C-alpha positions in Angstrom: -13.0 2.9 -119.1 -11.4 4.0 -122.3 -9.0 6.8 -121.7 -5.9 8.7 -123.0 -3.2 10.2 -120.8 -2.4 13.8 -121.6 1.2 14.9 -122.1 1.0 16.9 -118.8 -0.2 13.8 -116.9 2.6 11.7 -118.5 5.2 14.2 -117.4 3.8 14.4 -113.9 3.7 10.6 -113.6 7.3 10.4 -114.6 8.3 13.3 -112.3 6.4 11.8 -109.3 7.4 8.2 -110.0 3.8 7.0 -110.4 3.5 4.0 -112.7 0.8 3.6 -115.4 -0.1 0.4 -113.7 -1.1 2.3 -110.5 -3.0 4.8 -112.5 -4.9 2.1 -114.3 -5.6 0.3 -111.0 -7.2 3.5 -109.6 -9.3 4.1 -112.7 -10.5 0.5 -112.8 -11.2 0.1 -109.1 -11.2 3.5 -107.3 -11.7 3.8 -103.6 -13.8 6.9 -104.4 -14.9 9.0 -107.3 -15.3 12.7 -106.5 -17.2 15.0 -108.9 -15.1 18.1 -109.4 -16.2 20.9 -111.7 -18.5 20.2 -114.7 -17.0 17.3 -116.8 -14.2 16.4 -114.4 -13.9 13.6 -111.8 -11.2 12.6 -109.5 -10.6 8.9 -109.1 -8.7 8.2 -105.8 -7.5 5.4 -103.7 -5.4 4.9 -100.6 -2.1 3.2 -101.5 1.1 2.2 -99.7 3.9 3.0 -102.2 6.3 0.7 -100.3 7.5 3.0 -97.6 4.9 1.8 -95.0 3.1 5.1 -95.2 -0.3 5.4 -96.9 -0.8 8.1 -99.5 -3.8 9.1 -101.5 -3.3 8.7 -105.3 -5.5 11.1 -107.2 -6.2 10.8 -110.9 -8.1 13.8 -112.4 -10.1 12.9 -115.5 -12.1 14.8 -118.1 -14.8 12.2 -118.6 -17.4 14.0 -120.7 -15.5 13.2 -123.9 -14.7 9.8 -125.5 -12.2 8.6 -124.8 -11.8 10.2 -121.4 -8.6 12.1 -120.8 -6.4 11.9 -117.7 -5.2 15.4 -117.1 -3.1 15.1 -114.0 -2.0 12.5 -111.4 -0.5 13.0 -108.0 -0.1 11.4 -104.6 -0.6 13.3 -101.3 -0.3 12.5 -97.6 -3.2 14.8 -96.9 -5.8 12.1 -97.0 -8.2 13.8 -94.6 -8.3 16.9 -96.9 -9.6 14.9 -99.9 -11.2 11.7 -98.7 -15.0 12.0 -98.4 -16.7 10.0 -95.7 -20.0 8.8 -97.0 
């Protein structure tokens, strides 16, 4: 996927200590892709950030433009809230 990372997403990645490598990993091989509102998708994967605890890394993307734009990135421990069982 071709994409750009918005200034906001870059700021949040830095603030939350989330590497571009992890963001790319989720975009290239997501555990799930959730359709949000029109034109937005959330790519998400369960990841251990090294503490032994699993978090959900969520990457929100506007994908109806080319290249797609990553608008925010965050990790959460509330996996059950966001993970969709198929």
